[in-house]
PLY file of the C-alpha trace (Angstrom):
ply
format ascii 1.0
element vertex 288
property float x
property float y
property float z
element edge 287
property int vertex1
property int vertex2
end_header
-2.62 1.02 8.24
-1.43 -2.31 10.14
2.10 -0.61 12.15
4.76 -1.77 14.88
5.86 1.12 16.54
9.43 0.67 18.21
9.76 1.87 21.46
12.75 3.42 23.90
13.03 4.70 27.30
16.33 5.68 27.70
16.21 6.90 31.16
14.64 3.87 32.58
16.17 1.66 30.51
13.63 -0.56 28.92
12.42 -0.47 25.33
9.38 -1.90 23.70
6.90 -1.88 21.01
3.82 -1.16 20.25
0.74 -3.11 17.69
-2.31 -2.10 16.72
-4.05 -4.46 14.18
-7.11 -3.57 11.92
-6.72 -4.09 8.50
-7.00 -8.45 7.60
-8.55 -9.59 10.33
-11.52 -10.58 8.88
-9.73 -12.65 5.91
-7.31 -14.22 8.51
-9.36 -16.10 10.41
-13.24 -15.54 8.87
-13.36 -18.28 7.21
-13.15 -21.22 9.57
-15.72 -21.37 13.13
-13.72 -20.51 15.82
-15.35 -20.41 19.18
-15.47 -16.96 20.42
-12.89 -18.47 23.47
-10.83 -19.55 20.47
-10.64 -16.66 18.52
-9.42 -14.28 21.50
-6.98 -16.35 22.49
-5.99 -16.49 18.74
-5.86 -12.99 17.87
-3.66 -12.24 21.04
-1.54 -14.21 19.74
-2.16 -12.14 16.31
-1.20 -9.55 18.26
1.60 -10.47 20.02
3.55 -12.42 16.77
4.47 -8.88 15.84
6.06 -8.02 19.24
8.75 -10.60 18.90
9.02 -10.11 15.95
10.31 -6.12 16.86
13.77 -6.60 17.12
14.59 -9.49 14.25
17.78 -9.33 13.29
17.75 -11.22 10.77
16.31 -12.61 7.28
13.37 -16.09 8.26
10.08 -15.81 10.31
8.90 -16.87 13.85
7.10 -19.33 14.85
4.95 -19.15 17.92
3.25 -22.51 18.36
0.27 -24.20 20.68
0.66 -28.28 20.64
-2.03 -29.27 23.56
-3.92 -32.29 24.80
-7.27 -31.39 24.88
-9.84 -29.95 22.40
-7.57 -26.95 21.26
-5.06 -29.26 19.87
-2.72 -26.35 17.90
-2.60 -22.36 17.18
0.19 -20.61 14.94
1.19 -17.88 13.95
3.87 -16.84 12.07
5.62 -13.56 11.48
8.88 -12.85 8.65
11.09 -10.16 8.49
9.11 -8.55 6.40
6.50 -8.43 8.92
4.03 -10.46 6.90
1.83 -12.31 9.68
-0.57 -15.52 9.13
-1.94 -17.56 11.98
-4.10 -20.54 12.72
-5.91 -22.56 15.21
-7.64 -26.14 15.11
-9.96 -27.02 17.93
-13.28 -28.37 18.17
-16.27 -26.14 16.96
-17.71 -25.54 20.33
-14.66 -25.03 22.78
-14.66 -22.84 25.60
-13.01 -22.23 28.46
-10.18 -19.73 30.16
-6.78 -19.73 28.65
-6.26 -22.69 31.17
-8.26 -24.50 30.21
-8.06 -23.71 26.62
-4.10 -24.65 27.18
-3.69 -27.28 29.37
-1.06 -29.55 29.74
0.28 -28.20 26.74
3.74 -26.81 25.47
4.18 -23.34 24.12
7.17 -23.23 21.56
9.22 -20.07 19.89
11.04 -21.51 16.37
13.15 -19.14 14.58
13.73 -20.01 10.77
16.62 -17.63 9.16
15.86 -17.86 5.68
19.01 -19.38 4.27
20.73 -22.59 6.10
19.27 -25.17 7.54
20.31 -24.54 11.25
17.14 -23.02 13.60
16.42 -22.15 16.79
13.97 -23.93 18.93
12.33 -22.65 22.56
9.92 -24.79 24.59
8.70 -23.98 27.64
6.12 -24.56 29.71
3.48 -22.37 29.78
2.60 -20.64 33.39
-0.25 -17.95 34.13
-3.58 -17.20 33.42
-2.98 -15.55 30.21
-0.83 -16.22 26.58
0.77 -12.47 28.05
1.82 -14.12 31.63
2.47 -17.27 29.47
4.93 -14.94 27.22
6.20 -13.47 29.52
7.29 -16.00 30.83
8.92 -17.12 28.23
11.32 -14.74 27.77
12.57 -15.19 31.60
13.08 -18.76 30.81
14.51 -18.71 27.97
16.09 -15.50 27.44
16.12 -14.34 31.24
14.91 -11.15 29.51
12.68 -9.25 32.11
9.28 -8.67 29.86
6.17 -7.13 30.04
3.76 -7.89 27.46
-0.87 -6.38 27.16
-2.26 -8.06 24.53
-5.56 -7.68 23.76
-9.09 -8.93 21.19
-11.67 -7.44 19.90
-13.23 -8.64 16.38
-11.96 -6.10 14.79
-8.78 -4.65 16.89
-5.77 -6.41 17.71
-3.39 -4.45 19.92
-0.44 -5.59 21.97
1.97 -3.82 24.04
5.40 -5.21 24.70
7.90 -3.51 27.20
11.74 -5.04 27.73
14.14 -4.25 30.78
17.70 -3.67 29.33
21.31 -5.57 30.73
21.04 -3.27 33.98
24.63 -2.10 33.87
23.27 0.26 31.40
21.41 2.41 33.40
21.93 3.14 36.64
19.12 2.11 39.86
17.72 0.32 37.06
15.81 -1.85 39.27
13.82 1.17 40.26
13.36 2.08 37.24
11.54 -1.07 36.10
9.45 -1.42 39.05
8.41 1.51 38.06
7.49 0.94 34.59
6.29 -2.82 35.91
3.04 -0.38 37.97
2.87 1.82 34.52
1.69 -0.99 32.99
-0.32 -2.26 35.71
-3.21 0.30 35.31
-3.50 -0.25 31.31
-6.61 -2.49 30.39
-7.53 -4.43 27.87
-10.64 -2.42 27.60
-8.67 1.07 27.03
-6.32 -1.22 24.93
-8.86 -1.43 22.18
-10.43 1.56 22.57
-7.72 4.59 21.98
-5.91 5.31 19.43
-2.27 4.52 19.24
-0.59 7.94 20.35
-3.25 8.33 22.45
-2.83 5.42 24.76
0.84 6.21 24.90
0.79 9.38 25.38
-1.94 8.62 28.73
0.13 5.77 30.07
3.46 7.25 29.06
3.31 10.86 29.98
5.69 11.36 32.16
8.15 9.02 30.53
11.65 10.62 28.19
10.63 8.25 25.11
11.66 7.57 21.90
8.44 6.26 19.69
10.50 5.43 16.12
9.03 5.41 13.21
5.78 2.77 12.18
6.13 -0.50 9.91
3.31 -1.58 8.26
2.47 -5.63 9.30
0.74 -7.61 6.29
-2.22 -9.06 8.12
-2.40 -11.67 4.88
-2.92 -15.45 4.22
-0.04 -16.58 1.71
-2.13 -18.66 -0.14
-3.61 -18.00 -3.84
-5.71 -19.38 -6.51
-2.23 -19.12 -9.02
-0.08 -21.30 -5.69
-3.19 -23.69 -4.86
-2.99 -23.71 -9.00
0.63 -24.87 -9.15
0.49 -27.40 -6.27
-3.12 -29.18 -8.54
-0.62 -29.02 -12.04
2.63 -30.07 -10.03
0.43 -33.28 -9.14
-0.65 -34.58 -12.37
-4.12 -34.93 -13.72
-3.91 -38.33 -13.31
-3.59 -38.38 -9.75
-6.50 -35.56 -9.41
-8.89 -38.14 -12.24
-9.44 -40.55 -9.53
-11.26 -37.61 -7.12
-12.63 -35.00 -9.89
-14.26 -39.58 -10.91
-15.94 -39.50 -7.24
-17.08 -35.53 -6.27
-16.94 -34.28 -9.20
-14.56 -31.73 -7.98
-10.86 -31.74 -6.10
-11.54 -29.23 -3.74
-8.07 -27.54 -1.09
-8.61 -25.67 1.82
-5.92 -23.68 3.02
-4.67 -25.01 6.09
-3.65 -21.17 7.84
-6.65 -19.08 7.05
-8.96 -22.51 5.81
-10.65 -20.52 2.66
-11.82 -23.25 0.47
-10.17 -23.33 -3.38
-12.59 -25.29 -5.68
-11.98 -26.89 -9.45
-14.01 -28.88 -11.72
-12.66 -30.95 -13.58
-13.47 -28.24 -16.61
-10.93 -26.32 -14.83
-7.99 -28.55 -14.06
-8.37 -28.95 -18.20
-7.82 -25.84 -19.03
-4.81 -25.77 -16.11
-2.97 -27.81 -17.77
-3.87 -27.05 -21.40
-2.61 -23.99 -20.30
0.62 -25.07 -18.71
1.62 -27.29 -21.80
0.92 -24.42 -24.34
3.75 -22.64 -22.00
5.93 -25.07 -21.48
5.88 -25.67 -25.97
6.42 -21.51 -26.04
9.07 -21.56 -23.59
10.50 -24.61 -25.92
10.07 -22.24 -28.72
12.18 -19.62 -27.72
0 1
1 2
2 3
3 4
4 5
5 6
6 7
7 8
8 9
9 10
10 11
11 12
12 13
13 14
14 15
15 16
16 17
17 18
18 19
19 20
20 21
21 22
22 23
23 24
24 25
25 26
26 27
27 28
28 29
29 30
30 31
31 32
32 33
33 34
34 35
35 36
36 37
37 38
38 39
39 40
40 41
41 42
42 43
43 44
44 45
45 46
46 47
47 48
48 49
49 50
50 51
51 52
52 53
53 54
54 55
55 56
56 57
57 58
58 59
59 60
60 61
61 62
62 63
63 64
64 65
65 66
66 67
67 68
68 69
69 70
70 71
71 72
72 73
73 74
74 75
75 76
76 77
77 78
78 79
79 80
80 81
81 82
82 83
83 84
84 85
85 86
86 87
87 88
88 89
89 90
90 91
91 92
92 93
93 94
94 95
95 96
96 97
97 98
98 99
99 100
100 101
101 102
102 103
103 104
104 105
105 106
106 107
107 108
108 109
109 110
110 111
111 112
112 113
113 114
114 115
115 116
116 117
117 118
118 119
119 120
120 121
121 122
122 123
123 124
124 125
125 126
126 127
127 128
128 129
129 130
130 131
131 132
132 133
133 134
134 135
135 136
136 137
137 138
138 139
139 140
140 141
141 142
142 143
143 144
144 145
145 146
146 147
147 148
148 149
149 150
150 151
151 152
152 153
153 154
154 155
155 156
156 157
157 158
158 159
159 160
160 161
161 162
162 163
163 164
164 165
165 166
166 167
167 168
168 169
169 170
170 171
171 172
172 173
173 174
174 175
175 176
176 177
177 178
178 179
179 180
180 181
181 182
182 183
183 184
184 185
185 186
186 187
187 188
188 189
189 190
190 191
191 192
192 193
193 194
194 195
195 196
196 197
197 198
198 199
199 200
200 201
201 202
202 203
203 204
204 205
205 206
206 207
207 208
208 209
209 210
210 211
211 212
212 213
213 214
214 215
215 216
216 217
217 218
218 219
219 220
220 221
221 222
222 223
223 224
224 225
225 226
226 227
227 228
228 229
229 230
230 231
231 232
232 233
233 234
234 235
235 236
236 237
237 238
238 239
239 240
240 241
241 242
242 243
243 244
244 245
245 246
246 247
247 248
248 249
249 250
250 251
251 252
252 253
253 254
254 255
255 256
256 257
257 258
258 259
259 260
260 261
261 262
262 263
263 264
264 265
265 266
266 267
267 268
268 269
269 270
270 271
271 272
272 273
273 274
274 275
275 276
276 277
277 278
278 279
279 280
280 281
281 282
282 283
283 284
284 285
285 286
286 287
């Protein structure tokens, strides 16, 4: 199970969240050829995004977006209020480098898109620091004026993230000292430990002396929204006349999902069958 847990440290004036993703990683990232450094960075972004949505109060989705000027051109992750998560990156197949090299001269944006209405919120910040976690901490400092600690770990079959945020100072006495204490605890946490220990063991080990509340886990669905049905509906909206030149030239129509990279292929026989089924359904609905 992929899970997101909210955390609260009432005596320290700190809230937080912990995410552990183990299912759906290969389906989300395995259809594209990502160089190891890009794959790791995408994994970290996928781990970070549920943390950003842990306190989401509206129906809609959050987009974490990076746009660069070099080989890593684009990195996007999305999560909605149902905790359905997906992500992708666009880069050369042999792109390699540190975080700073991959994201050099790029911008990091957080976009909040409510499901109702047209208003959305976007904050764009310069990328600072030597990791995605540090860059996101900078985002919260610059855009939200919210002191934040983020730790991220990405392995081949597991993605883990931890976020701590300081509550308003007036809500707790000696808030500065408490926050420095939590900073020190988080500073002991390494990526390997995050990937090796299960969530309960990790939180117990890290915060064994703290008064903490760990809320019931919520499931995170790491999967793309593409499907054969949705692609078929899109092709039907184009119509056979528009698709026929592609069929004549290539013998098939191929559609690649921009997120997961999965390819859907349709022969002329497949297209005719879709159109016939659509016409038959339309006739039946007319008769009713």
